[in-house]
C-alpha angles and dihedrals in degrees: 000000000000133000091242123117115252131233124198116211112202105197099026098166093067121096089243092048092051092050093048092047091053092046094054090043090053087055088055099257117145108238133222112195117202125186140149090253109034091189089071092064100048092097090050090050092054092045093052093047094049099037100042102022095228131125115268129183135179131222138182112242130169115192092206096052094081095169090061096053099086092051090045093055093041089054095057112110114219102019110242120254089210130032117201116194110202107146120115144133134223123193131181106286095223089052090050091049091054098038114046091192088070093045090048092051092051092049095045095045099041097040119006096044092045092051091048096056097034092052087059094047092046094052090051093049093046090053089050092046090228142066140090138244124201118192124193106216126157144247084237087077095059093084132000112254133177093237091058100030101147101017092049094048092050090052091045088056091048092050091051090048092052090048090054093043091052089052092048097046101042096085089056095053095255118135122212119193127192118209122199108187104181112202115358126185101239140130088268092060101032092108092055126090095233122189107246096220092056097041124093127202115232091247091055090049090052092049094050092044093051094048091048090049092053089052092047094238116180104211124015131192107199095215109037095223092066091070090061096038090055092043089057092046092048091053098050105117112254094236088061099033095059090059093053129093104230 
């Protein structure tokens, strides 16, 4: 056991999760990697331990198995100083409209599962009067749009939850940060023709996130222009907005 602080990465098999884990490890945080299949993160564990000379452990965690979340968090030794919630899914919106099982999985992964585990982490941190939670939401949640009907609404709910959690936890010395990446070049988006100027690499996301965390920022857009793009979209009058293809 080291004297380092510890960060828990929920969703450690994702490209974003890997980048964030390495960023915190490079800052000498011990790392706890959590994923549905812990065997998939053994190579990452070894890499972090060797490359950054910090402690790294792996855990099985399923966002949809809500009843297991309390035991999962209780079993973490040591308890993390920071919990980063990264996991999420995004399916084709037409498929989700026609198959509620897909819509339900997006909603329950992106929102319900996140609320389940972060409620547990938040209660622990509030009792300790210290700690931090970082939630990866999305610019898609800033305004409901046809192209992101279910995904966007699930992220809008998650953003609102993080806003409320930040308000609830502040008096107890617990910081909650919301991250809105915009487009990120990952396996989840590799089939999409993303505009280069608006697309971040996972390593850039991790750098911006970490710097914002050290400054105790509340809401962070990874590429600055997204804040203004979404401000414009949010302020389009409804009579005009509903006719648009966005």
